[in-house]
N, C-alpha and C positions, 0 to 999 in steps of 0.2 A: 097375811104375809107382811104387813107393814112393820111389824115388830121384829122381823127376822132380818138381820143385816146381810147385805150382799157385799162381800169383801173382794176387792180387785186384787188378783195375784201380782206379787212383785218380788223379784229375786233380791236376796240379801246381798248388799255390796260386800266384796271381800274384806274390807276394813272393819266391817261389823260382825263378821263371823266369829263366834266364840269357840275356841279350841276345846276339845273334849279333855277333861281332866284324867280320863281313863287311859287314853292313848291314841294311836293313829294306825292307819292301814296303808300298805303299799300293794297295789294291784297290778298284775302283769299277766301276760300269756306266756306259758312255759310248757313245752312238750305237749301241745294240743289240749291244754287245760288252762282254766283261769286259776291263777295262784294268788292267794290273798295272805300277806304276812301281817300279823298283828303285833304291834310294839307298844309296850307300856312306856309312859313318859319318864324321862330322866330330867330332873329339875336342877338348876344351879341358880342360887340367889332368887328363887321364886319364879324363874322362867324356864320353859321347856327348851332344853338344849340338844336333846338326843332321845333315843329310845332303846329299849331292850326287847329283843325278839321273844315273844311269849307263845305264839301259836302260828301254824301255817294251815290254811284251809285250801283245798283244791277241789275242783269240779268243773262241769261244763255248763251248768244251768244256774242263772242268776237267782232264781227263786230258791233253789236248794241251798246255795251258798248263803243267801240272806237268812234263811231259817236256821241254818247251822250256826252261823255267827251269832245270831240273836240268842240261841240256846246256850252258847258257851261264854258269851260276853254280854250278860243281861243288863249292865249298868251304864251303857252309853247314853249320851244326850239323844233325845228323839231326833233331832236334826241330823245327827251323825248316821243314824239308821237310814234316813231318807237319802242322804248323800250316797251311802253305800249301795242302796238299791238302784239309784240312777247310774252309778259307775259300773256296777256289776252287770246291769242290762247292756250298757255300751260295750263292755268287755265280751259278753256272750255274743252280741251281734257281730263284733269284729272276729271272734273265733269262728263263728259259723260262716262268715263271708270270706274269710281268709285275709281280711284287711288288718292293717297295723293298729294296735291299740296303745294309746298314751293316756295315762290317768290325768284327769283334770284336777286342778286345785279346788279348794273349798268353793 
């Protein structure tokens, strides 16, 4: 096991997060479901300035939402899928407990 590295986990600082070239998501709880809006990026002078709504995903289970999003939007950065998984799990927990959910940033 001496040749296998043991890597200490460390959260990426917000300033180092790379925005996904494909787009972004807005997650909220609406009518007793988790609603995920997917927006493609709109660029101006090489910078993301806004987005265009491309799809809406709804459900109550984080795993089903993750699977469905991955099937419909297969070209996201791997880190973006990880972020979605964390956020959708938080949203599902809030939905089941009746607590308020507010999406975290990157």
